[in-house]
C-alpha positions in Angstrom: 227.5 -22.5 102.9 224.6 -20.8 101.7 224.7 -18.5 105.0 228.4 -17.6 104.5 227.3 -16.6 100.8 224.7 -14.0 102.1 227.1 -12.7 104.6 229.5 -11.8 101.8 227.0 -10.0 99.8 225.5 -8.2 102.8 228.7 -6.4 102.8 227.6 -4.6 99.8 223.3 -4.0 100.7 221.7 -4.5 104.0 219.0 -6.8 102.4 221.4 -9.8 102.0 222.3 -9.7 105.8 218.2 -10.1 106.4 218.0 -12.9 104.3 221.2 -14.5 105.6 220.0 -14.3 109.3 216.6 -15.5 108.0 218.1 -18.8 106.4 220.7 -19.3 109.5 217.5 -19.4 112.0 215.9 -21.5 109.3 218.0 -24.2 109.4 218.7 -24.0 113.0 216.6 -26.8 114.2 216.8 -29.1 111.2 221.0 -29.1 111.7 220.5 -29.7 115.5 217.9 -32.6 115.2 220.4 -34.3 112.4 223.7 -33.8 114.5 221.7 -35.4 117.9 220.6 -38.3 115.7 224.0 -38.7 114.7 225.6 -38.5 117.9 222.8 -40.9 118.9 223.8 -43.3 116.5 227.4 -43.6 118.1 225.9 -44.2 121.5 226.5 -40.4 122.4 224.2 -37.9 124.1 222.9 -35.3 121.7 224.2 -32.6 124.3 227.7 -33.2 122.9 226.7 -30.7 120.4 227.2 -27.7 122.9 231.0 -28.4 122.5 230.9 -26.7 119.8 230.2 -23.6 121.2 234.0 -23.6 122.9 236.1 -22.3 120.1 238.0 -24.1 117.6 238.9 -27.4 120.2 235.3 -27.7 120.6 234.7 -27.4 117.4 237.3 -29.9 116.5 235.6 -32.4 119.0 232.1 -32.4 117.6 233.3 -33.1 114.1 235.6 -35.8 115.5 232.6 -37.2 117.0 230.1 -36.7 114.3 232.6 -38.9 111.7 233.0 -41.7 114.0 231.5 -44.8 113.1 228.1 -45.5 114.3 226.9 -48.7 116.4 226.1 -51.7 114.4 223.3 -52.5 116.6 220.8 -51.1 119.2 222.1 -48.9 121.9 220.2 -47.0 124.8 218.8 -44.4 121.9 217.2 -47.4 120.1 217.5 -48.5 116.9 220.6 -47.2 114.5 219.0 -45.3 111.4 219.5 -45.8 108.0 
């Protein structure tokens, strides 16, 4: 969300584009880690996040996978996180 704001502000001044790029790179790894943990909670591999590279249909598939209920007990990735 904040990245979108920086991109909109960047149309008027170049510094916001740079700040937006730095912010996007800073939150990339934590977002990938959280998405992978969430997919592991549902019993799926973190590699399913790569489906987001497919425009529109891939995004929808990843959102559906992330929105599914997690497994109540342990799975191949370990115990469920709180």
